[in-house]
Every structure is written in structure tokens, then in C-alpha cells.
Backbone as CSV, one residue per row, in Angstrom:
resi,resn,N_x,N_y,N_z,CA_x,CA_y,CA_z,C_x,C_y,C_z
1,MET,101.239,112.680,60.292,102.153,113.513,59.539,101.680,114.956,59.613
2,LYS,102.604,115.866,59.847,102.280,117.287,59.917,102.679,117.960,58.614
3,VAL,101.884,118.950,58.179,102.151,119.656,56.937,102.268,121.144,57.241
4,LEU,103.397,121.747,56.886,103.585,123.178,57.043,103.193,123.842,55.733
5,LEU,102.224,124.720,55.797,101.728,125.357,54.586,102.404,126.719,54.405
6,PRO,102.976,126.962,53.231,103.779,128.150,53.018,103.003,129.445,52.782
7,ASP,101.741,129.363,52.447,100.997,130.594,52.185,99.598,130.524,52.772
8,GLU,98.760,131.445,52.390,97.434,131.553,52.989,96.331,130.887,52.176
9,THR,96.669,130.073,51.206,95.652,129.473,50.346,94.653,128.632,51.130
10,LEU,95.142,127.775,52.005,94.229,126.955,52.799,93.310,127.824,53.639
11,SER,93.862,128.823,54.289,93.052,129.722,55.130,91.966,130.408,54.322
12,ARG,92.364,130.946,53.189,91.412,131.654,52.326,90.336,130.688,51.830
13,ASN,90.746,129.485,51.433,89.787,128.499,50.937,88.817,128.047,52.016
14,LEU,89.305,127.824,53.222,88.397,127.406,54.295,87.366,128.486,54.595
15,ARG,87.797,129.734,54.654,86.834,130.821,54.887,85.825,130.896,53.743
16,PHE,86.322,130.778,52.505,85.447,130.838,51.333,84.434,129.686,51.345
17,LEU,84.902,128.469,51.538,84.020,127.300,51.514,83.042,127.310,52.680
18,ARG,83.522,127.693,53.839,82.651,127.746,55.016,81.526,128.739,54.783
19,THR,81.848,129.874,54.180,80.833,130.885,53.872,79.894,130.388,52.774
20,LYS,80.460,129.796,51.734,79.650,129.286,50.614,78.615,128.266,51.086
21,TYR,79.025,127.400,51.992,78.125,126.361,52.489,77.448,126.740,53.802
22,ARG,77.582,128.007,54.178,76.907,128.579,55.358,77.168,127.773,56.635
23,LEU,78.431,127.482,56.860,78.834,126.775,58.070,79.501,127.756,59.032
24,SER,79.210,127.623,60.283,79.921,128.414,61.284,81.276,127.757,61.530
25,GLN,82.172,128.486,62.175,83.454,127.885,62.533,83.242,126.688,63.452
26,CYS,82.316,126.831,64.393,82.044,125.721,65.319,81.523,124.495,64.580
27,SER,80.625,124.705,63.630,80.069,123.577,62.868,81.136,122.870,62.053
28,LEU,81.965,123.647,61.345,83.015,123.046,60.536,84.038,122.335,61.418
29,ALA,84.387,122.949,62.530,85.334,122.320,63.452,84.787,120.982,63.942
30,MET,83.516,120.946,64.285,82.901,119.715,64.756,82.928,118.645,63.657
31,LEU,82.576,119.022,62.431,82.593,118.078,61.315,84.000,117.534,61.057
32,ALA,84.998,118.402,61.238,86.389,118.020,60.961,87.052,117.319,62.141
33,GLY,86.384,117.323,63.291,86.950,116.669,64.460,88.078,117.446,65.110
34,ILE,88.016,118.783,64.979,89.031,119.635,65.600,88.328,120.673,66.471
35,SER,89.083,121.371,67.277,88.495,122.383,68.147,88.244,123.674,67.367
36,PRO,87.218,124.437,67.746,86.990,125.730,67.097,88.205,126.665,67.177
37,PRO,88.934,126.705,68.313,90.128,127.564,68.326,91.187,127.148,67.299
38,LEU,91.337,125.835,67.070,92.298,125.391,66.059,91.839,125.820,64.670
39,LEU,90.558,125.684,64.370,90.055,126.126,63.067,90.263,127.627,62.899
40,ARG,90.006,128.402,63.957,90.248,129.849,63.897,91.702,130.148,63.578
41,GLN,92.608,129.408,64.198,94.032,129.600,63.924,94.358,129.278,62.477
42,ILE,93.823,128.184,61.970,94.083,127.806,60.580,93.563,128.892,59.637
43,GLU,92.388,129.431,59.936,91.786,130.442,59.071,92.465,131.809,59.164
44,HIS,93.016,132.138,60.325,93.474,133.514,60.516,94.960,133.697,60.771
45,THR,95.682,132.667,61.148,97.130,132.796,61.355,97.843,131.595,60.734
46,PRO,97.717,131.445,59.403,98.235,130.250,58.750,99.742,130.071,58.869
47,SER,100.477,131.149,58.957,101.929,131.016,59.026,102.386,130.505,60.389
48,GLN,101.473,130.492,61.361,101.837,130.077,62.709,101.266,128.712,63.091
49,ILE,100.732,127.996,62.128,100.073,126.725,62.452,100.584,125.615,61.536
50,ILE,100.735,124.448,62.094,101.075,123.263,61.317,99.860,122.345,61.376
51,VAL,99.367,121.968,60.209,98.138,121.180,60.105,98.494,119.730,59.810
52,SER,97.846,118.820,60.509,98.114,117.399,60.250,97.479,116.983,58.927
53,SER,98.076,115.984,58.320,97.536,115.481,57.053,96.144,114.894,57.262
54,GLU,95.883,114.351,58.457,94.561,113.801,58.756,93.496,114.898,58.741
55,VAL,93.825,116.056,59.301,92.883,117.185,59.317,92.657,117.685,57.898
56,LEU,93.726,117.802,57.116,93.571,118.231,55.724,92.681,117.270,54.941
57,LEU,92.863,115.993,55.164,92.046,114.993,54.473,90.583,115.112,54.879
58,ARG,90.310,115.252,56.175,88.918,115.396,56.624,88.282,116.658,56.044
59,LEU,89.014,117.768,56.026,88.467,119.015,55.479,88.170,118.866,53.987
60,SER,89.069,118.231,53.258,88.814,118.053,51.825,87.623,117.129,51.584
61,GLN,87.447,116.128,52.437,86.294,115.232,52.304,84.986,115.951,52.612
62,ILE,84.996,116.821,53.586,83.788,117.578,53.942,83.296,118.379,52.742
63,PHE,84.234,118.997,52.014,83.861,119.843,50.879,83.939,119.104,49.542
64,ASP,84.240,117.806,49.583,84.285,116.966,48.388,85.231,117.521,47.319
65,ILE,86.423,117.917,47.760,87.469,118.351,46.829,88.763,117.650,47.237
66,ASP,89.698,117.553,46.298,90.942,116.884,46.664,91.814,117.818,47.501
67,THR,92.668,117.208,48.282,93.511,117.954,49.222,94.412,118.939,48.491
68,ASP,94.941,118.537,47.355,95.823,119.417,46.587,95.100,120.705,46.198
69,THR,93.858,120.584,45.761,93.070,121.767,45.411,92.842,122.635,46.635
70,LEU,92.552,122.019,47.756,92.285,122.758,48.986,93.478,123.600,49.422
71,ILE,94.685,123.079,49.250,95.853,123.815,49.751,96.585,124.624,48.683
72,ARG,96.313,124.384,47.404,97.094,125.059,46.357,96.307,125.981,45.425
73,THR,94.991,125.817,45.331,94.193,126.582,44.371,93.306,127.564,45.110
74,ASP,93.383,128.825,44.747,92.535,129.828,45.383,91.114,129.684,44.836
75,LEU,90.256,129.066,45.624,88.884,128.784,45.181,88.001,130.024,45.131
76,SER,88.459,131.107,45.724,87.647,132.329,45.709,87.725,133.051,44.365
77,LEU,88.678,132.659,43.521,88.793,133.267,42.195,87.908,132.509,41.212
78,PRO,87.018,133.200,40.514,86.073,132.520,39.617,86.763,131.666,38.538
79,THR,87.929,132.066,38.084,88.588,131.324,37.008,89.226,130.032,37.489
80,THR,89.440,129.873,38.800,90.091,128.659,39.291,89.154,127.806,40.123
81,ASN,87.917,128.201,40.251,86.988,127.521,41.129,86.359,126.302,40.450
82,PRO,86.733,125.074,40.867,86.173,123.870,40.265,84.822,123.478,40.880
83,LEU,84.335,124.265,41.818,83.083,123.932,42.483,81.886,124.389,41.667
84,PRO,80.777,123.686,41.798,79.565,124.097,41.049,79.003,125.397,41.591
């Protein structure tokens, strides 16, 4: 199943989480089972990419957060960040 994301929340969250956990794009891409160019696209051109539900699930599992939080909640804002 493919998911079209309407805004940049996922992109912003992936950059934030990747930085927080000190992962390179290549490392995160490898963990998620996707190519580094695809991860770059997700992070930097969200309006031009359709992400599969499988990829979203793997990314949420890597960071131990639910998929809904990953795509809908801006984790970079201190008031909405459920992470420790």
C-alpha cells in the first residue's frame, strides 16, 4: 500500500530523529531497507514522493514510535515530543 503524505511532517521528523540518534542517511536507509537516494527524497522533497506503508512501519519501528506520530506530530517541537 502506498501513502501520499500531504505535508512535510514525516520529512522533518526523519531529519530530527536521525540527528537525535546520530544516524547518517546511509545508516538509516540501510536499517529501513531502502536506498539512500529514496531516504534523501523522503527527507527533502516530500511532496514529490509516495511512501509505502511498509517503509513507514519500518521507520516507526526503528525509532520505537507509532506510525501516526511519525507522520502527524512534529517531534522537533518540545511541547509535542513524546520521546525521552
